[in-house]
C-alpha positions in Angstrom: -21.7 15.8 -4.6 -21.3 13.8 -7.7 -17.9 15.2 -7.7 -16.5 13.8 -4.9 -18.1 10.2 -5.9 -17.4 10.1 -9.7 -13.7 8.8 -10.1 -11.0 12.0 -11.1 -9.0 12.5 -14.0 -5.5 11.3 -13.7 -4.4 14.8 -14.0 -6.4 16.1 -11.2 -5.0 13.7 -8.7 -2.0 13.4 -10.3 -1.7 17.7 -9.8 -2.8 17.1 -6.1 -0.2 14.4 -5.6 2.2 16.9 -6.8 1.5 19.9 -4.9 1.4 17.4 -1.8 4.9 16.7 -2.7 6.4 20.2 -3.4 5.3 21.0 0.0 6.7 18.6 1.7 9.8 18.6 -0.1 9.9 22.1 0.8 9.3 21.4 4.4 12.0 19.1 4.6 9.8 16.4 5.5 9.3 12.9 3.9 5.8 11.1 2.8 5.6 7.5 3.6 3.3 5.5 5.4 5.6 2.7 6.8 7.6 4.8 9.0 4.5 4.8 11.0 5.1 1.7 12.4 8.6 2.5 13.6 6.8 6.1 15.4 4.3 4.2 17.2 6.6 1.5 18.6 8.5 4.5 19.5 5.9 6.2 21.1 5.0 3.2 23.0 8.0 3.1 24.4 9.8 0.4 22.2 13.2 2.3 22.4 13.7 1.1 26.1 14.0 -2.5 24.4 15.9 -1.4 21.1 17.9 1.1 20.1 16.8 1.9 16.2 13.1 2.8 18.3 15.0 5.2 20.3 14.6 8.5 18.8 12.4 11.7 18.7 9.4 10.5 17.6 7.7 14.0 18.1 9.3 15.2 15.0 6.9 12.6 12.8 3.9 13.3 14.6 2.5 14.9 11.7 2.6 11.6 9.5 0.7 9.9 12.1 -1.6 12.1 11.8 -1.8 11.9 8.3 -2.2 8.1 8.4 -5.6 9.3 10.4 -6.1 11.2 8.2 -5.8 8.3 5.6 -8.1 6.0 7.5 -10.8 8.3 7.9 -11.1 9.5 4.5 -10.5 5.6 3.4 -13.6 4.8 5.5 -15.8 7.9 4.6 -14.9 7.2 0.6 -15.7 3.2 1.1 -19.1 3.8 3.2 -20.4 7.3 2.1 -19.1 8.2 -1.3 -18.5 4.7 -3.4 -21.3 3.5 -5.4 -19.6 0.1 -4.6 -18.7 -0.7 -8.3 -16.2 -3.5 -8.7 -13.5 -2.3 -11.4 -13.4 -3.1 -14.5 -11.1 -5.7 -15.4 -10.0 -7.8 -18.7 -11.8 -10.5 -20.0 -8.9 -12.4 -19.8 -7.6 -11.5 -16.7 -11.2 -12.6 -15.3 -10.8 -16.4 -17.1 -6.9 -16.8 -15.9 -8.3 -16.2 -12.3 -11.7 -18.5 -12.6 -9.0 -21.1 -13.8 -7.1 -20.7 -10.6 -10.4 -20.8 -8.2 -11.4 -17.3 -8.1 -15.0 -17.6 -9.0 -15.3 -14.2 -7.2 -12.9 -12.5 -9.9 -14.4 -9.7 -12.0 -17.6 -9.7 -9.6 -15.8 -8.5 -6.0 -13.8 -5.7 -5.4 -11.0 -8.5 -3.7 -10.5 -12.3 -3.7 -13.3 -13.5 -1.2 -12.0 -17.3 -2.2 -9.0 -15.8 0.2 -10.2 -13.0 2.7 -13.2 -13.9 3.8 -12.4 -18.1 3.7 -10.7 -18.9 6.9 -8.6 -21.8 6.2 -5.0 -22.5 7.7 -3.7 -22.3 4.1 -5.6 -18.4 3.6 -3.9 -17.6 7.2 -0.3 -18.8 6.2 -0.6 -17.1 2.6 -1.5 -13.6 4.6 0.7 -14.3 7.1 4.0 -14.9 5.2 2.8 -11.9 2.4 3.0 -9.9 5.6 5.6 -10.9 6.9 7.5 -10.3 3.7 5.9 -7.0 3.0 7.1 -6.0 6.8 11.0 -7.3 5.9 11.0 -5.6 2.4 9.7 -2.7 3.8 12.5 -2.3 6.5 15.1 -4.0 3.9 14.3 -1.1 1.3 14.0 1.8 3.6 10.7 2.6 3.2 6.9 1.4 1.6 6.7 1.7 -2.1 4.5 5.1 -1.3 7.2 6.5 0.5 10.3 5.9 -2.4 7.6 6.1 -5.3 6.1 9.6 -4.3 8.3 11.2 -1.8 11.8 9.8 -2.6 11.5 10.0 -6.5 10.0 13.7 -6.2 13.4 14.6 -3.9 15.5 12.7 -7.0 17.0 9.9 -4.5 18.9 7.6 -7.0 17.7 4.5 -3.8 14.2 5.6 -4.2 14.4 4.5 -8.0 15.6 1.2 -7.3 13.4 0.5 -4.9 10.4 1.2 -7.4 12.6 -0.8 -10.0 13.3 -3.5 -7.5 9.2 -3.5 -6.6 8.0 -3.2 -10.4 10.4 -6.4 -10.8 9.4 -8.4 -7.8 5.3 -7.2 -8.4 5.8 -9.1 -12.2 7.7 -12.4 -10.6 4.9 -12.4 -8.3 2.1 -12.4 -10.4 3.7 -13.8 -13.4 6.0 -17.2 -11.5 4.5 -17.3 -7.9 1.1 -16.3 -8.1 0.1 -19.8 -10.3 2.1 -21.9 -8.4 0.6 -20.6 -5.1 -2.7 -20.5 -6.3 -3.1 -24.1 -8.8 -6.2 -24.9 -10.6 
């Protein structure tokens, strides 16, 4: 049980991801969670109203099972295999987040000031963020996991461009927009 609940070395996790990706590439399948939204919509009949969803969704049924397994695995890990230890982050980051009003930084796994307090501002931030993520995922033709893990494993040039864009967007968010949104 200890080996399951303790962090695994990078080379174990990396080797497992590489093995799964090799199997998927050999089977001609592509991994990505955002494609499950399209598959779910198609399965629920959205293809009758929009041609984007009118395709053979059953060919992607395996990815839905992968999603179900990830949700179940995440639940089991969080509730039965976790010691609920908050990851260590640098003192400088904690200090900066405290100045921005995140007193829980360093003490909680996520910013409780944003996710546990339901204000109009917090709901708006999460709604706009969710819409931007959804738009970006569709515009980029996939999500970070699909491009960074599956696309790069398959040596796809668009995935390299998308991953570079994800990193640039993340840097811009953290260093430019985040301080503007959460001024102290």
